[in-house]
C-alpha positions in Angstrom: -125.2 21.3 96.8 -123.6 18.3 95.0 -119.9 18.1 94.8 -117.3 15.8 93.2 -115.0 14.3 95.9 -111.6 12.8 95.0 -109.8 10.1 96.8 -110.5 9.8 100.5 -108.3 7.5 102.7 -109.6 6.5 106.1 -106.9 5.1 108.4 -109.2 4.3 111.3 -112.6 5.2 112.8 -113.3 5.0 116.5 -116.4 3.7 118.3 -119.5 5.8 117.7 -117.7 7.9 115.0 -119.2 9.1 111.7 -117.4 9.3 108.3 -119.4 11.4 105.9 -118.9 12.6 102.4 -121.6 14.4 100.5 -125.1 15.8 101.2 -126.9 14.5 104.3 -130.2 15.3 106.0 -129.3 13.9 109.5 -126.4 12.2 111.2 -127.2 10.6 114.5 -124.5 8.4 116.1 -125.8 6.4 119.0 -123.9 4.5 121.7 -124.4 3.4 125.3 -122.1 2.1 128.1 -122.4 0.6 131.5 -119.7 1.3 134.1 -119.1 -0.6 137.3 -116.7 1.0 139.7 -115.9 0.8 143.4 -115.8 3.4 146.1 -113.2 6.1 145.3 -112.8 5.2 141.7 -113.5 8.6 140.1 -111.8 10.7 142.7 -109.4 13.3 141.3 -107.2 16.0 142.8 -103.8 16.8 144.3 -102.9 15.2 147.6 -106.1 13.1 147.7 -106.4 10.5 150.5 -109.2 7.9 150.3 -109.9 5.3 153.0 -112.1 2.4 151.7 -111.7 -0.3 154.3 -114.7 -2.5 153.5 -115.8 -1.6 150.0 -117.5 -3.9 147.4 -119.1 -3.1 144.1 -122.4 -4.8 143.4 -122.4 -5.9 139.7 -125.5 -8.1 139.8 -127.9 -6.9 137.2 -131.0 -9.1 136.8 -132.7 -7.1 134.0 -131.9 -7.9 130.4 -131.8 -4.3 129.0 -131.1 -1.1 130.9 -131.6 1.5 128.2 -131.6 0.3 124.6 -130.7 2.2 121.4 -133.9 1.4 119.6 -136.2 4.3 118.6 -133.1 6.6 118.6 -133.3 7.7 115.0 
C-alpha cells in the first residue's frame, strides 16, 4: 500500500545494514568475513586458565576466493 513519507534523517548505517522506506518485494543484505585467531582466542568463562606454550596461527591462504557473494540475490 503506497504511503507518503515525510522527512527521514539517517545519522549512520552500519556494515550490512538496510535502510528502507516504501514498498519492497525482497530485502537481502549479504556479507562475508574471514577471521584468523590463535589458540584460546574465543574462550570465555569465569576463572579460565589457558596454557598455549607453542601456538601459531596459519594465515597462509593460497586460493583467491573462499566463498563469494555472487549469486546471492
